[in-house]
N, C-alpha and C positions, 0 to 999 in steps of 0.2 A: 881921558883918551878918546880921540875921535875913531871914526870906524875903519879908516885906511890904516891908522898907527896900529889899531887891534889885529887887523888883518895880517899885516906885516909881521907883528908880534908874533901871533899864533904860527905862521909859516916857518919863522925863524926857529921857533922853540920845537916846533915837529921835526924840521931838517935835523937838528942838533940832537933830538933824542934819537932820531932812526939811526944816525951815524954812530951813537954811541952803544947802540945795541944791536945784535944779530937777529932781526925780524924773521929770518927763516925758520929760527929754531922755535921750539915749543915754548914760547915765553908767555907767563900767566898775565893776566890783566892786572893783579896786583903789582907786579913787577913794573910794568909799564908806567902804571899811574904812578909808582914811586920815582921813576925817573923823571915822568914830566914834573912833578912836583918839587924834585931837585933843582930843575932847570929854572922853572920859574921863580923860586926863592933865590936862586943866584941872579937872575935879572934884576930882582927887586932891590939886590943891593945896590945895583948900578942906577936905577930910576925908580921913582916913589909909584908904588902900585897899592892901592887900597885893598881891604880884605876881600870885599865883594869881586874886584878886578881879577884878583889873584884866583879865586874861585871860578869865576867865569872863563878866564884863560885854561884853567886846568882842564875844565869839563869839554871846553871847545877841542883843545888838542887830543885829548882821550876820545872824544866822540870821532875826530876826523881819522884817528889810528886804528881805533877798535870797533867802532859803532858806524852809525850812518851820517856821520858829520852833521851839517847845520839841521838836517832832518830830525835827528835825534830828539831834541828838545820838544819838537813839534808834535812828535809822534808819542812823547810822555806825557802831553795834554790831553787829558781824557775827555776835554770838551770838545775837541776837535774832531770832526767824524770823517772829513776828506781833506787828501792833501794833493794837490796838482801842481808839478813842477813842470813849467814851460822852458826847456832848456836853461840857460844862462838868463834868460830874460826877465825871470821873476818867478815866485811861489804864491799859488793862491791855495786858501783853506775854504772849508766849509765849518762854520760855527755857529749853532742854534739855527741851522736852515740858512743863514746867509753866507754869500762868498764875500771873503775879505783877501786883499793882496798884502803880502807881508813885505817888509823892507827887506829881510833876510833874503839871499840869492847866492848860487853858486858862482864863484868868482871866474873859475875857467873850466873849459869842458872836460879836462882832464879829471878833476875831482869828481864831477858829476858822473862821469864814465865809471871811474872805481866804485861809486856807491852802486850804480846798475849792477857791475859784476859782482859785487859782494853780495847784493839780494839774491839773484838768480843761482848763483853759485852754491848758495846753502841749502836751496832745494833741488840739487841737481837739474837746473833748466840752462840752458844756454842762450844768449842773444847775441847777434853780430850784424854785419851789414849782408851777409848772406841769409840771415833769418832774423829779420830786424823787428820782430813782433813776438812779446812772449807774456804769458800769465805766470805769477808766482804768487808767494805769500811770505810774510813774515813770520818770526817765531810764535808772536802773540795771535796769530790767524788772520791778521789784516792781510786784505787782498790787493796784490800789486799788479798793475799793466804796465808795460813799457814798451815803448815804439821808438826805433832808432832811424836816423837818416840811412837812406835816402828817401824813405817812406815819410818820416818827419821833416819837413822843409828847413825848420828853423831851430834842429839840435834835438836831442834825447828828450823824451817826454814820459814823465812817471805820473800815474795816477794811483793813489793809495785808497782804498776804503777801510776805514778803521772800524774795528767792532770793540764793542765794551769787554772788559776782563769778564765778566760774568754775563750769560745771555739774559737778554729782557724775557722776563716772564709773562705769561698772560695777564696776569693780575695787574702788571704794569702797564700793559698795553690797555687794559680797561681803564687804568687811572688816567692815562695820557688821552684818553678818548678814542684811541683808535679803532675799538669795539666794543659793543656792549655786553654787559653781564649775561644777558639773554643768549645773544649770538655766541659767545664763548660757551656757555653750557652745551648749546646744541652742538658745537663742533667737538667738545669734549667726548660727548656721546657718539659722534660720528668716527673718531678716532678709536675709541674703546670697541666699537663695534666692527671695525676694520672695512670701513669705506674708503675706497681710493680717492684720495683727495688731490687736486691740482691747483697751484696757487700761481693766478697770473698777475702782471702789473707792467707798468714802465719802468726804465731805469731810475734807481733810487726811491722806489716806492716803500722797500722794506720787506721784499718777498723773503730774503735768507733770514732776517730778523723773526718774521713771523713764522718761518718753517721752524726755526730753533723752538720758538714757544708751543707751536702745535705738537711738536715730537714729545713735550714734557706730559703730554696725556697717555703717551704709550705705556702700556704696562712694564715694569721694570724686569720682568722674567722672561721678555722676549730675545730673540735673536734678530739684530738688525744690522744690516749691510748697507753702509752709505758710500756713494759714488759721487766725484768731483772732479773738476778740471783742477782745480786748485783748492786743497782741503780749508774750509772755513766754517763749516756747521760746528755748532758748539751745543752737542747732544749730551746731557748729564742725566744722572739718575739710572743708566742702564750699562751693567756689566758686560753683558755678551754682545758687544758691538764691533764690527769691524769696518776700519776705516780704508776706502781704495781711492787712489789718485791716478789721474791720467799721467802719460809720459809722452814727452815729444821724441820725434825721430832724432837719430844723431846726426853727424856730419855728413854721414854717408847715406841718410835718408832711410836708416833703417832702425828698428828697435820702438817704434812708436806703439803705444797701448792706448787705445782711444776709449770713450765712454761705453761704445757699444761692444768692445771687448770686455769690459768691464762688467756690464750687465749679463753678458753670457757666463761669464766666470761666477757671478755671484749666484746664478741660478743653480750652480753645483756646489753651494755653501752652505746648503739647508738654511736659507733666510726665512724668518717669519714674515718679515718686511723688506722691501728694497726702498732706500731714499736715493733720488736722484737730484742733487743740488740744482741742477738747471738743465732742461733738455734745449738743445739749440738746433740740432739736424736730424741726420739720418737715424741716430739712435732712438728716436722717437718711436719707431715700429718696435724695437726691442723692448722698450719701457711698457708699450701697450701689451705686448705679447706676454710679458712679465705678469702685468695685472690680470691678464685673460685665463693665466692658466694656474691659478690657485694661490699666487702671492697677494692676496687681499691686504688692505691697509698700507698700501704703498703710496709715498709720498713724492711730489715733485713740484718745480717751479718752471715758469717760461715767461719771455718778454712779450706783453701784446698790451694794446689799448683798451681792450673790454673783454668780457667772458665771451662773447660770439667770436671777437677778432682772435682769441687763444684758439677756439675750436678751428678757425680756417688756418691758422698757422701750424696747428699739430698737423692737419691734413697736408699741407705743403712740405713739412719735414719728412713725413712718411713717405710722400711721393719721390723726396730727393733719394731715398735709399731702398725702394721697394717698387718693382713693377706690379702696381694693384690698381684696379680702378677705383675711381672716387668713391662709389658706392659702397666698395667694400671696405674702405678706408673709414668712411663715416661710421660703419656698422662697427667697426675694431674699437673707434673712439667712443661710441655710444654704449658698448658692453664692458670697455675697460675702466672708465672714469666714471665715479659717482657723483662727486661734488667739486665745483669749480668755485674758488675763492678770488675774486678779484680786489686789487688794492691800488690807490691813487696817491699821488702826492697833489694835494689841493693848491689852489692859487694862494692860500696863506702859509703854505710850506709845511703843513701838518699832514702825516701821513696816516690814511683811512683805510678800512675795509669799507668798500663802496657797494659790493654785491657778494652774496652768497647763493650759488643757483645749483640746483641738482640737474644732473645731465640725464635726460630722457632717451626714450626710442628714436629710431631713425624713421620719419614719416616723410614721403614724399620726396625722397632724397637729400632731406636736411636734418640735422640732429637737433631734437627740442631740447630747449632749455626751460626749466621751472623755477624762476626766480622766487626764493624763500626769505632773503632778506634784501633790502635796499638801501642806500644812504639817502636820506631825506634832508636837503638844505631848508633850513627855516629862516634864513637872514644871516646878517654880518654885524657883529660887535663893533663899538667903537675903534678898538684896535685893530680893525681889518680881521678879526679872528670869524672863521666861518662856524656860524650856529648850525647845529643839526647832528642827527643820530641814525643809527642803523635800525630800521624798522621792519616789522613782519610785513610781508605782503599779503597774508591770508592764505596764502596758495598752500595746498597740502602736498606732502613727500608722496612718491608713488612707489619708490623701491624700499620695501620695507623687510624683504627678506633678511639682509644681514642683521637688522635688529633684532629679529624674531631668533634668528640662529644663535646670536650672542646671549640670548635669555633676557634682552632687554625690554621686550615688549614694545609698545607704541605710546606708554601712558605720559611722555614728556619730551620735549616743551609742547604744550597744548597749542593748537594752531598750526603747528608745522608737521608732525608725524600724528 
């Protein structure tokens, strides 16, 4: 059976099943699957279908009626990390760090739009021509971004960032070469002593994955509040955790709940730590204020090309939400953030921690950075894999008060603190 015959048969069976069932009623998945199977076996009496073709058609019809159509088998493939749907023109995936174009594609705009509405409606989001951009998530935590016409000139665009069923552990990141054991032990101590840590990096550098791994060092008896645009953090092992998610405005422009609103609310919820999934704008001032008012051990991430660039971007974000002189903002940043971890996706497509720096005082109008670990490239293997590791710089930490208050002293790791 060629692709066009398969497509016609799937559409025909879907129409027949839809006509035979009142899909407005609360029909269970098993009932729909049974109806699909019955229709497929009826067709098989008229034309020969192999066992694998029957199974394929049943799955395809069911996915189109109750799941995410042709995207479902792609989502079910755990080796795929990103899915990009460019209208009806094609579907691209990222697999093992490489982009691949699939043969599968949405045959008409109607099916694609149905899938989009199915995704956003399940998380109480809305997307249409009046509000053509939305961030959402799937049931498994995968992050979804949708852009509709007229913003997207060639049809609806869906980008799905998938996450593993189980969050990647720090042990696995060490095995992958993303970070060294020595640096991981240092960060474990920083988290335990409640240093405020900011993770920076470019798109796809692994910030959320690293934040999940870092959160595993938090004591299980603490109260944690997480704040995100679209919930995607996978923090495990903590019972007293509250997960907050923003809400977009309704059609009348009312009802929006921003990250700023959630940070302010979180401060009234007796948090021991606040974790903001990503700081993008004016909420930066609220995050810094929280860090500066006794909520030590807070964690967050942000987009930047370097550690220094992250501090500059934070400054710009604060300026967008508060009328403060630059000097005061830098003082806020200096006193709020203790450690910045910078991640990068290298040219061999591996994701590495490339710098861990202590944030020092503000001197001569500039926030001082004290690099503690720096990634040193040592060459390139025959397969173009970059050789190198995160190395200690030999610089000593200067902010030791939290270690002392936590009763940890300064005995480890030697050469850093």
